[in-house]
VEXLO-304684 format. One record per residue (C-alpha): x negated, y, z negated; residue in three letters; residue number from 1. Coordinates in steps of 0.1 Angstrom, whole numbers, plus 5000, padded with zeros to 4 digits. Layout:
<nodes>
- px;py;pz;r;k
- X;Y;Z;ala;NUM
...
</nodes>
This chain:
<nodes>
- px;py;pz;r;k
- 2865;9086;7605;unk;1
- 2848;9086;7571;unk;2
- 2859;9066;7541;unk;3
- 2875;9095;7522;unk;4
- 2895;9106;7553;unk;5
- 2906;9070;7559;unk;6
- 2918;9065;7523;unk;7
- 2937;9098;7525;unk;8
- 2956;9088;7556;unk;9
- 2964;9054;7543;unk;10
- 2977;9069;7511;unk;11
- 3000;9092;7529;unk;12
- 3012;9065;7553;unk;13
- 3021;9041;7524;unk;14
- 3037;9069;7504;unk;15
- 3060;9079;7534;unk;16
- 3068;9044;7547;unk;17
- 3062;9016;7522;unk;18
- 3065;9030;7487;unk;19
- 3100;9015;7481;unk;20
- 3090;8983;7498;unk;21
- 3060;8980;7475;unk;22
- 3080;8986;7444;unk;23
- 3105;8959;7455;unk;24
- 3078;8934;7462;unk;25
- 3061;8940;7428;unk;26
- 3094;8937;7410;unk;27
- 3099;8903;7427;unk;28
- 3063;8893;7420;unk;29
- 3054;8891;7457;unk;30
- 3016;8894;7463;unk;31
- 3021;8905;7499;unk;32
- 3030;8936;7519;unk;33
- 3037;8932;7556;unk;34
- 3030;8964;7576;unk;35
- 3045;8970;7611;unk;36
- 3017;8979;7635;unk;37
- 3041;8999;7656;unk;38
- 3052;9021;7627;unk;39
- 3015;9028;7618;unk;40
- 3009;9036;7655;unk;41
- 3038;9062;7654;unk;42
- 3023;9077;7623;unk;43
- 2986;9080;7634;unk;44
- 2970;9061;7662;unk;45
- 2936;9066;7646;unk;46
- 2946;9043;7618;unk;47
- 2954;9016;7644;unk;48
- 2922;9022;7663;unk;49
- 2902;9018;7630;unk;50
- 2920;8985;7622;unk;51
- 2912;8971;7657;unk;52
- 2876;8981;7657;unk;53
- 2867;8976;7620;unk;54
- 2892;8950;7608;unk;55
- 2876;8938;7576;unk;56
- 2867;8973;7564;unk;57
- 2902;8987;7571;unk;58
- 2921;8958;7554;unk;59
- 2898;8960;7523;unk;60
- 2903;8998;7521;unk;61
- 2941;8995;7526;unk;62
- 2942;8970;7497;unk;63
- 2921;8993;7474;unk;64
- 2944;9022;7481;unk;65
- 2974;9000;7471;unk;66
- 2957;8991;7438;unk;67
- 2950;9028;7431;unk;68
- 2986;9038;7439;unk;69
- 3004;9010;7420;unk;70
- 2993;8997;7385;unk;71
- 3007;8962;7389;unk;72
- 2988;8953;7421;unk;73
- 2965;8924;7414;unk;74
- 2932;8914;7430;unk;75
- 2951;8886;7449;unk;76
- 2975;8911;7466;unk;77
- 2972;8909;7504;unk;78
- 2983;8932;7532;unk;79
- 2994;8917;7565;unk;80
- 2998;8935;7599;unk;81
- 3025;8923;7623;unk;82
- 3035;8932;7659;unk;83
- 2998;8936;7669;unk;84
- 3002;8913;7700;unk;85
- 3000;8940;7727;unk;86
- 2973;8961;7713;unk;87
- 2950;8934;7698;unk;88
- 2957;8906;7723;unk;89
- 2928;8887;7737;unk;90
- 2926;8854;7755;unk;91
- 2906;8827;7736;unk;92
- 2884;8821;7767;unk;93
- 2875;8858;7768;unk;94
- 2862;8861;7732;unk;95
- 2825;8872;7731;unk;96
- 2799;8881;7705;unk;97
- 2808;8918;7709;unk;98
- 2842;8910;7694;unk;99
- 2829;8898;7661;unk;100
- 2843;8919;7632;unk;101
- 2872;8932;7653;unk;102
- 2909;8926;7646;unk;103
- 2923;8904;7674;unk;104
- 2954;8885;7683;unk;105
- 2952;8851;7701;unk;106
- 2980;8830;7715;unk;107
- 2978;8792;7716;unk;108
- 2990;8758;7705;unk;109
- 2980;8741;7672;unk;110
- 2958;8712;7682;unk;111
- 2947;8701;7648;unk;112
- 2953;8711;7612;unk;113
- 2937;8702;7579;unk;114
- 2954;8697;7545;unk;115
- 2955;8726;7520;unk;116
- 2925;8727;7497;unk;117
- 2912;8749;7469;unk;118
- 2883;8774;7477;unk;119
- 2863;8793;7452;unk;120
- 2862;8830;7462;unk;121
- 2840;8843;7433;unk;122
- 2822;8828;7403;unk;123
- 2811;8843;7370;unk;124
- 2778;8829;7356;unk;125
- 2763;8832;7321;unk;126
- 2725;8830;7314;unk;127
- 2720;8804;7286;unk;128
- 2689;8823;7274;unk;129
- 2700;8860;7271;unk;130
- 2738;8856;7276;unk;131
- 2739;8880;7306;unk;132
- 2769;8876;7330;unk;133
- 2766;8877;7368;unk;134
- 2795;8876;7393;unk;135
- 2788;8863;7428;unk;136
- 2812;8863;7457;unk;137
- 2814;8830;7475;unk;138
- 2817;8842;7510;unk;139
- 2804;8811;7527;unk;140
- 2830;8783;7530;unk;141
- 2803;8757;7534;unk;142
- 2778;8766;7507;unk;143
- 2781;8773;7469;unk;144
- 2759;8802;7460;unk;145
- 2743;8804;7425;unk;146
- 2721;8832;7409;unk;147
- 2685;8830;7419;unk;148
- 2671;8850;7390;unk;149
- 2681;8866;7357;unk;150
- 2667;8898;7342;unk;151
- 2651;8877;7314;unk;152
- 2632;8856;7340;unk;153
- 2653;8824;7341;unk;154
- 2659;8810;7376;unk;155
- 2680;8778;7372;unk;156
- 2708;8761;7353;unk;157
- 2732;8790;7349;unk;158
- 2765;8782;7332;unk;159
- 2798;8788;7351;unk;160
- 2822;8806;7328;unk;161
- 2849;8817;7352;unk;162
- 2859;8813;7388;unk;163
- 2886;8825;7411;unk;164
- 2903;8800;7433;unk;165
- 2924;8805;7464;unk;166
- 2943;8779;7486;unk;167
- 2928;8775;7521;unk;168
- 2933;8754;7552;unk;169
- 2920;8754;7587;unk;170
- 2936;8749;7622;unk;171
- 2922;8745;7657;unk;172
- 2941;8766;7683;unk;173
- 2940;8757;7720;unk;174
- 2948;8783;7747;unk;175
- 2980;8780;7767;unk;176
- 2978;8759;7799;unk;177
- 2989;8789;7820;unk;178
- 2956;8806;7813;unk;179
- 2936;8776;7827;unk;180
- 2915;8785;7858;unk;181
- 2901;8760;7882;unk;182
- 2870;8740;7871;unk;183
- 2873;8749;7834;unk;184
- 2887;8733;7803;unk;185
- 2911;8748;7778;unk;186
- 2892;8769;7753;unk;187
- 2897;8764;7715;unk;188
- 2891;8785;7684;unk;189
- 2892;8777;7647;unk;190
- 2916;8795;7624;unk;191
- 2910;8799;7586;unk;192
- 2941;8806;7565;unk;193
- 2939;8818;7529;unk;194
- 2961;8828;7499;unk;195
- 2998;8835;7507;unk;196
- 2994;8820;7542;unk;197
- 2991;8786;7525;unk;198
- 3026;8790;7509;unk;199
- 3048;8760;7519;unk;200
- 3073;8784;7536;unk;201
- 3045;8792;7562;unk;202
- 3022;8762;7560;unk;203
- 3048;8735;7565;unk;204
- 3060;8751;7598;unk;205
- 3025;8749;7612;unk;206
- 3019;8714;7627;unk;207
- 3004;8699;7658;unk;208
- 3022;8711;7689;unk;209
- 3036;8744;7676;unk;210
- 3028;8775;7696;unk;211
- 3017;8805;7676;unk;212
- 3003;8841;7678;unk;213
- 2975;8845;7652;unk;214
- 2962;8880;7642;unk;215
- 2931;8884;7622;unk;216
- 2894;8893;7619;unk;217
- 2870;8875;7642;unk;218
- 2840;8861;7621;unk;219
- 2810;8840;7629;unk;220
- 2791;8812;7613;unk;221
- 2758;8794;7621;unk;222
- 2761;8759;7636;unk;223
- 2743;8731;7618;unk;224
- 2726;8702;7636;unk;225
- 2734;8665;7629;unk;226
- 2707;8663;7602;unk;227
- 2723;8694;7585;unk;228
- 2697;8719;7596;unk;229
- 2708;8754;7603;unk;230
- 2703;8764;7640;unk;231
- 2701;8797;7657;unk;232
- 2734;8791;7675;unk;233
- 2766;8809;7663;unk;234
- 2802;8799;7666;unk;235
- 2832;8820;7657;unk;236
- 2865;8816;7639;unk;237
- 2895;8839;7630;unk;238
- 2903;8846;7594;unk;239
- 2941;8848;7598;unk;240
- 2959;8879;7586;unk;241
- 2994;8872;7602;unk;242
- 3008;8842;7620;unk;243
- 3039;8844;7643;unk;244
- 3054;8810;7650;unk;245
- 3072;8803;7682;unk;246
- 3099;8775;7679;unk;247
- 3103;8762;7715;unk;248
- 3129;8735;7711;unk;249
- 3161;8737;7731;unk;250
- 3181;8743;7698;unk;251
- 3165;8778;7693;unk;252
- 3175;8793;7726;unk;253
- 3203;8819;7724;unk;254
- 3232;8825;7747;unk;255
- 3261;8850;7749;unk;256
- 3299;8844;7747;unk;257
- 3302;8851;7784;unk;258
- 3275;8825;7792;unk;259
- 3293;8800;7769;unk;260
- 3325;8804;7790;unk;261
- 3305;8797;7821;unk;262
- 3291;8766;7805;unk;263
- 3326;8753;7798;unk;264
- 3337;8762;7833;unk;265
- 3308;8742;7849;unk;266
- 3315;8712;7825;unk;267
- 3351;8711;7837;unk;268
- 3341;8705;7873;unk;269
- 3345;8669;7885;unk;270
- 3311;8671;7902;unk;271
- 3293;8689;7874;unk;272
- 3264;8663;7874;unk;273
- 3259;8666;7912;unk;274
- 3258;8704;7908;unk;275
- 3231;8702;7882;unk;276
- 3211;8677;7903;unk;277
- 3211;8700;7933;unk;278
- 3203;8731;7912;unk;279
- 3173;8715;7894;unk;280
- 3160;8691;7920;unk;281
- 3169;8711;7951;unk;282
- 3134;8705;7965;unk;283
- 3138;8667;7963;unk;284
- 3156;8650;7992;unk;285
- 3177;8619;7982;unk;286
- 3166;8600;7951;unk;287
- 3199;8612;7936;unk;288
- 3202;8584;7909;unk;289
- 3167;8590;7898;unk;290
- 3172;8628;7895;unk;291
- 3205;8623;7876;unk;292
- 3188;8600;7851;unk;293
- 3160;8626;7845;unk;294
- 3187;8653;7840;unk;295
- 3204;8630;7814;unk;296
- 3170;8626;7798;unk;297
- 3169;8664;7793;unk;298
- 3202;8663;7775;unk;299
- 3191;8633;7754;unk;300
- 3211;8609;7733;unk;301
- 3221;8612;7696;unk;302
- 3197;8600;7669;unk;303
- 3218;8575;7648;unk;304
- 3202;8565;7615;unk;305
- 3211;8540;7587;unk;306
- 3195;8538;7553;unk;307
- 3172;8510;7566;unk;308
- 3168;8517;7604;unk;309
- 3164;8547;7627;unk;310
- 3178;8546;7663;unk;311
- 3160;8570;7686;unk;312
- 3179;8595;7708;unk;313
- 3151;8600;7734;unk;314
- 3155;8585;7768;unk;315
- 3124;8571;7785;unk;316
- 3121;8567;7823;unk;317
- 3096;8550;7846;unk;318
- 3094;8557;7883;unk;319
- 3076;8531;7904;unk;320
- 3070;8535;7941;unk;321
- 3050;8543;7972;unk;322
- 3027;8573;7972;unk;323
- 3043;8604;7987;unk;324
- 3078;8596;7976;unk;325
- 3084;8626;7953;unk;326
- 3075;8609;7920;unk;327
- 3051;8636;7910;unk;328
- 3074;8663;7922;unk;329
- 3102;8650;7900;unk;330
- 3079;8651;7870;unk;331
- 3066;8686;7876;unk;332
- 3101;8700;7883;unk;333
- 3114;8684;7851;unk;334
- 3085;8701;7832;unk;335
- 3097;8735;7844;unk;336
- 3131;8731;7829;unk;337
- 3119;8720;7795;unk;338
- 3106;8747;7771;unk;339
- 3084;8721;7754;unk;340
- 3067;8698;7779;unk;341
- 3033;8686;7789;unk;342
- 3020;8669;7820;unk;343
- 2991;8645;7820;unk;344
- 2979;8622;7847;unk;345
- 2955;8595;7858;unk;346
- 2924;8580;7843;unk;347
- 2918;8612;7823;unk;348
- 2942;8598;7797;unk;349
- 2929;8580;7766;unk;350
- 2946;8564;7737;unk;351
- 2934;8591;7713;unk;352
- 2945;8617;7738;unk;353
- 2980;8603;7738;unk;354
- 2984;8597;7700;unk;355
- 2958;8612;7676;unk;356
- 2922;8611;7666;unk;357
- 2902;8621;7635;unk;358
- 2877;8650;7640;unk;359
- 2853;8667;7616;unk;360
- 2864;8700;7602;unk;361
- 2835;8725;7607;unk;362
- 2850;8752;7585;unk;363
- 2860;8735;7552;unk;364
- 2845;8700;7557;unk;365
- 2860;8666;7557;unk;366
- 2881;8651;7586;unk;367
- 2914;8663;7601;unk;368
- 2938;8648;7625;unk;369
- 2938;8661;7661;unk;370
- 2972;8654;7676;unk;371
- 2975;8639;7711;unk;372
- 3000;8647;7738;unk;373
- 3029;8626;7723;unk;374
- 3027;8644;7690;unk;375
- 3022;8678;7706;unk;376
- 3054;8673;7726;unk;377
- 3076;8664;7696;unk;378
- 3112;8672;7704;unk;379
- 3101;8677;7741;unk;380
- 3093;8657;7771;unk;381
- 3059;8642;7781;unk;382
- 3053;8636;7818;unk;383
- 3027;8608;7824;unk;384
- 3017;8606;7861;unk;385
- 2997;8577;7875;unk;386
- 3005;8555;7845;unk;387
- 2991;8525;7863;unk;388
- 2956;8541;7863;unk;389
- 2956;8542;7825;unk;390
- 2935;8514;7810;unk;391
- 2952;8485;7793;unk;392
- 2938;8494;7759;unk;393
- 2952;8529;7761;unk;394
- 2986;8517;7774;unk;395
- 2990;8498;7741;unk;396
- 2990;8532;7723;unk;397
- 3024;8538;7739;unk;398
- 3043;8509;7722;unk;399
- 3050;8525;7688;unk;400
- 3059;8560;7699;unk;401
- 3082;8548;7727;unk;402
- 3100;8525;7704;unk;403
- 3099;8541;7669;unk;404
- 3091;8578;7677;unk;405
- 3062;8577;7653;unk;406
- 3024;8575;7655;unk;407
- 3007;8556;7627;unk;408
- 2970;8566;7622;unk;409
- 2944;8550;7600;unk;410
- 2910;8566;7608;unk;411
- 2881;8581;7589;unk;412
- 2899;8576;7556;unk;413
- 2931;8593;7568;unk;414
- 2963;8573;7566;unk;415
- 2992;8593;7582;unk;416
- 3023;8589;7603;unk;417
- 3029;8616;7629;unk;418
- 3064;8623;7642;unk;419
- 3067;8619;7679;unk;420
- 3103;8623;7689;unk;421
- 3091;8627;7725;unk;422
- 3109;8615;7756;unk;423
- 3085;8600;7782;unk;424
- 3089;8605;7819;unk;425
- 3063;8583;7836;unk;426
- 3054;8575;7872;unk;427
- 3032;8547;7886;unk;428
- 3022;8533;7919;unk;429
- 3028;8496;7927;unk;430
- 3000;8472;7918;unk;431
- 2992;8464;7954;unk;432
- 2993;8499;7967;unk;433
- 3027;8498;7985;unk;434
- 3061;8487;7973;unk;435
- 3075;8456;7990;unk;436
- 3112;8450;7992;unk;437
- 3106;8413;7995;unk;438
- 3086;8409;7962;unk;439
- 3098;8411;7927;unk;440
- 3096;8446;7912;unk;441
- 3080;8433;7880;unk;442
- 3053;8414;7899;unk;443
- 3044;8448;7914;unk;444
- 3041;8468;7881;unk;445
- 3008;8467;7864;unk;446
- 3023;8470;7830;unk;447
- 3031;8446;7802;unk;448
- 3067;8435;7799;unk;449
- 3068;8446;7763;unk;450
- 3059;8482;7774;unk;451
- 3083;8481;7804;unk;452
- 3112;8471;7781;unk;453
- 3107;8503;7761;unk;454
- 3118;8523;7791;unk;455
- 3155;8528;7794;unk;456
- 3153;8533;7832;unk;457
- 3129;8517;7856;unk;458
- 3135;8530;7891;unk;459
- 3117;8516;7922;unk;460
- 3112;8543;7949;unk;461
- 3101;8531;7983;unk;462
- 3091;8548;8015;unk;463
- 3120;8550;8040;unk;464
- 3112;8533;8073;unk;465
- 3126;8536;8108;unk;466
- 3149;8566;8100;unk;467
- 3142;8596;8121;unk;468
- 3171;8616;8106;unk;469
- 3156;8611;8071;unk;470
- 3121;8622;8081;unk;471
- 3135;8653;8099;unk;472
- 3155;8664;8068;unk;473
- 3125;8659;8046;unk;474
- 3104;8680;8069;unk;475
- 3130;8707;8070;unk;476
- 3133;8707;8032;unk;477
- 3095;8712;8028;unk;478
- 3094;8739;8055;unk;479
- 3124;8757;8039;unk;480
- 3109;8760;8004;unk;481
- 3111;8796;7991;unk;482
- 3136;8808;8017;unk;483
- 3170;8823;8009;unk;484
- 3188;8794;8025;unk;485
- 3171;8769;8001;unk;486
- 3179;8787;7968;unk;487
- 3197;8767;7940;unk;488
- 3232;8774;7929;unk;489
- 3222;8781;7893;unk;490
- 3191;8800;7879;unk;491
- 3166;8782;7857;unk;492
- 3174;8803;7826;unk;493
- 3211;8794;7830;unk;494
- 3204;8757;7832;unk;495
- 3180;8758;7802;unk;496
- 3207;8776;7781;unk;497
- 3234;8751;7793;unk;498
- 3213;8722;7782;unk;499
- 3205;8740;7749;unk;500
- 3242;8746;7743;unk;501
- 3250;8709;7751;unk;502
- 3223;8697;7727;unk;503
- 3242;8714;7698;unk;504
- 3270;8689;7704;unk;505
- 3269;8655;7686;unk;506
- 3294;8632;7706;unk;507
- 3311;8605;7686;unk;508
- 3317;8569;7697;unk;509
- 3351;8553;7695;unk;510
- 3364;8517;7697;unk;511
- 3374;8519;7733;unk;512
- 3338;8530;7743;unk;513
- 3323;8503;7721;unk;514
- 3343;8476;7737;unk;515
- 3333;8488;7772;unk;516
- 3296;8488;7762;unk;517
- 3299;8453;7748;unk;518
- 3315;8441;7780;unk;519
- 3287;8455;7802;unk;520
- 3259;8441;7779;unk;521
- 3274;8406;7778;unk;522
- 3276;8407;7816;unk;523
- 3239;8415;7819;unk;524
- 3229;8389;7794;unk;525
- 3249;8363;7813;unk;526
- 3229;8372;7845;unk;527
- 3196;8369;7826;unk;528
- 3205;8335;7812;unk;529
- 3215;8323;7847;unk;530
- 3181;8334;7861;unk;531
- 3162;8316;7834;unk;532
- 3180;8284;7841;unk;533
- 3169;8286;7878;unk;534
- 3133;8293;7867;unk;535
- 3133;8328;7882;unk;536
- 3118;8359;7866;unk;537
- 3146;8380;7852;unk;538
- 3144;8416;7840;unk;539
- 3138;8420;7802;unk;540
- 3174;8426;7792;unk;541
- 3174;8424;7754;unk;542
- 3191;8442;7724;unk;543
- 3171;8473;7733;unk;544
- 3194;8476;7764;unk;545
- 3224;8483;7741;unk;546
- 3205;8513;7728;unk;547
- 3198;8524;7764;unk;548
- 3236;8522;7771;unk;549
- 3244;8543;7741;unk;550
- 3218;8569;7747;unk;551
- 3228;8573;7784;unk;552
- 3265;8576;7775;unk;553
- 3256;8601;7748;unk;554
- 3237;8622;7774;unk;555
- 3267;8621;7798;unk;556
- 3291;8632;7771;unk;557
- 3267;8660;7761;unk;558
- 3263;8672;7797;unk;559
- 3302;8672;7799;unk;560
- 3303;8691;7766;unk;561
- 3325;8664;7750;unk;562
- 3326;8662;7712;unk;563
- 3340;8627;7715;unk;564
- 3328;8602;7741;unk;565
- 3355;8591;7766;unk;566
- 3357;8559;7785;unk;567
- 3351;8579;7817;unk;568
- 3318;8591;7802;unk;569
- 3309;8555;7794;unk;570
- 3317;8544;7830;unk;571
- 3295;8571;7845;unk;572
- 3266;8563;7821;unk;573
- 3269;8526;7826;unk;574
- 3271;8530;7864;unk;575
- 3238;8549;7865;unk;576
- 3221;8523;7842;unk;577
- 3236;8493;7861;unk;578
- 3226;8508;7894;unk;579
- 3190;8510;7880;unk;580
- 3192;8474;7870;unk;581
- 3204;8464;7904;unk;582
- 3174;8482;7920;unk;583
- 3151;8465;7894;unk;584
- 3161;8431;7907;unk;585
- 3194;8418;7892;unk;586
- 3228;8419;7907;unk;587
- 3251;8425;7877;unk;588
- 3281;8410;7895;unk;589
- 3266;8377;7905;unk;590
- 3237;8374;7880;unk;591
- 3213;8366;7909;unk;592
- 3178;8380;7909;unk;593
- 3176;8402;7940;unk;594
- 3157;8429;7957;unk;595
- 3181;8454;7972;unk;596
- 3168;8471;8004;unk;597
- 3180;8505;8017;unk;598
- 3207;8490;8039;unk;599
- 3221;8471;8009;unk;600
- 3211;8436;8020;unk;601
- 3201;8414;7990;unk;602
- 3172;8390;7993;unk;603
- 3164;8363;7967;unk;604
- 3132;8369;7949;unk;605
- 3115;8336;7959;unk;606
- 3126;8334;7995;unk;607
- 3106;8328;8026;unk;608
- 3095;8364;8031;unk;609
- 3082;8367;7995;unk;610
- 3063;8334;7999;unk;611
- 3046;8346;8031;unk;612
- 3035;8379;8016;unk;613
- 3023;8362;7985;unk;614
- 3002;8337;8004;unk;615
- 2986;8364;8026;unk;616
- 2978;8385;7996;unk;617
- 2962;8356;7977;unk;618
- 2940;8347;8007;unk;619
- 2928;8383;8010;unk;620
- 2920;8385;7972;unk;621
- 2902;8352;7969;unk;622
- 2880;8351;8000;unk;623
- 2886;8385;8015;unk;624
- 2897;8366;8046;unk;625
- 2926;8369;8071;unk;626
- 2954;8344;8069;unk;627
- 2953;8320;8099;unk;628
- 2988;8312;8112;unk;629
- 2981;8274;8112;unk;630
- 2970;8275;8076;unk;631
- 3001;8294;8068;unk;632
- 3023;8268;8085;unk;633
- 3005;8240;8067;unk;634
- 3009;8256;8032;unk;635
- 3046;8265;8038;unk;636
- 3053;8229;8050;unk;637
- 3038;8215;8018;unk;638
- 3062;8237;7999;unk;639
- 3093;8226;8018;unk;640
- 3096;8252;8046;unk;641
- 3095;8230;8077;unk;642
- 3113;8252;8102;unk;643
- 3085;8268;8123;unk;644
- 3108;8289;8144;unk;645
- 3123;8304;8113;unk;646
- 3088;8311;8099;unk;647
- 3078;8328;8132;unk;648
- 3109;8350;8131;unk;649
- 3102;8360;8095;unk;650
- 3066;8369;8104;unk;651
- 3078;8390;8133;unk;652
- 3103;8408;8110;unk;653
- 3076;8415;8085;unk;654
- 3054;8429;8112;unk;655
- 3082;8451;8125;unk;656
- 3089;8464;8090;unk;657
- 3051;8472;8085;unk;658
- 3047;8448;8056;unk;659
- 3020;8429;8074;unk;660
- 2999;8434;8106;unk;661
- 2978;8412;8129;unk;662
- 2942;8425;8134;unk;663
- 2937;8397;8160;unk;664
- 2959;8370;8175;unk;665
- 2969;8343;8151;unk;666
- 2956;8361;8119;unk;667
- 2975;8383;8094;unk;668
- 2968;8408;8067;unk;669
- 2989;8430;8043;unk;670
- 2992;8467;8051;unk;671
</nodes>
């Protein structure tokens, strides 16, 4: 299609479909016309083909036709094309050199974003000798171009008499995790936004973690080396033409009146929380309290702020237990039921990867902030698996976001505070490999107490021993996955909509509920004080625990669709939290530090079994030796355990419960 034919078709298309729209935009002084790609496709598919193959030429011609048709169209007027996703869509990892110059649409998440800056688009120069004017387009974002010669012979020191300036900012877009294939990393592409795309109405909605569809022309630029030398390598970026923003929070999911009636019908059931547990975590056998706590985390608490302080509404949960006890399964299932969630694991986590880092902007220069997982999951849930494998230095990065829901950054001359209203669901293995019911939970967690105290729930999950029925049911559950007999009661979409509807409710506290929370908190503090008097290690119950009570009760009320919290809601929420504390090592009724085993028998933390396990572990660590039974008797006698028969019975019990084993007669080692 030649230029004349192209201009004729564009003229006719605008005249038939967008004349009234253009007149309205000009009367309101809007420098933008948004054209529907589908409407242009219905008019003439050749126009669409030309846009996709020769994006820059087509857009330039379209804007020239507008200036010819309407007198008031300025040089700054822009045309934008929307609904191009299906025709122009291309995966970021499939972009190649042959696509340069084409009009494409990419999907991804905003990984980093610069601040808005001014960019010179064209400059008018005057020769100081002869007075001749020259206008040069500044097409290169990284280099300012001046005249190299005047007709009078002058070559340098031309005077700038006029310049056109446009607002500009850049973004880094990362492809969706669903498109990741084995052995590769997520691909990224730079996005350059100009003119009306920098308007606050659009620019302020684009921040780290937002998912977008970006349509625009693919361009290239030469990569420079570290010493600023131009190389033969090319990289590409997209000059954005249209940006579609996807808001993925629970609050933006829609539902019908019929579905709303079903929500209320479910909330009226006395076993509504059990039904949700079996519908969401139907692939997980037992671990009911842990699953219910994660469900309450999805509903979340209410953010209560005062002029001086902010109280977070996010619920943070830590699962600690033996390998193969469904911890990772719980994390991955929870991710499926949250529209905004991210899963990270193991030693691949860094402090910058969790919070933020400063990176050099290759397009417009300077440094920009690249958000980490916590900021990217703002108003969502971050699943951190294998938290114990994260280095101590990187664990410190979790303190501020878990407590204050913010990330403070001071790097490369950038001082900023990122919002991170992110609920954290973490899992970790015990410090010594396997969880021991005879040892204190906190002595088995390789985390600082200041970090553990920021988790509202800490659940120990241990391997079930000597229970054939349990093992048979776990096996049947795994074998039955994907069959009709193992389908949940509610579909995933229904549950997501139910949670979304519940999150529109802001339950209110009343005096009766406040009195109940106070009573429970005082009881826990009394148990902590009692443990400190006996010299035992108590759990870190502190004023943060009050916030945990309130958030949990808020979540129960929301899941029940209650606008005002009832005492029954408070009892259910407190029961789940107190049961968690009991598993963590304190009996709320007696105040004693305990470790509760599966059959419900409590053992004091520093009892004989704990002492035997500790001595065998220390001997193995120090000298990599086996513990001799005579040495064991001798040490225990020096510490006040003189009954050899009782010691032998406890050793046999620990062997029967596979806590320790005897490689050779009279010598012991931990399993």
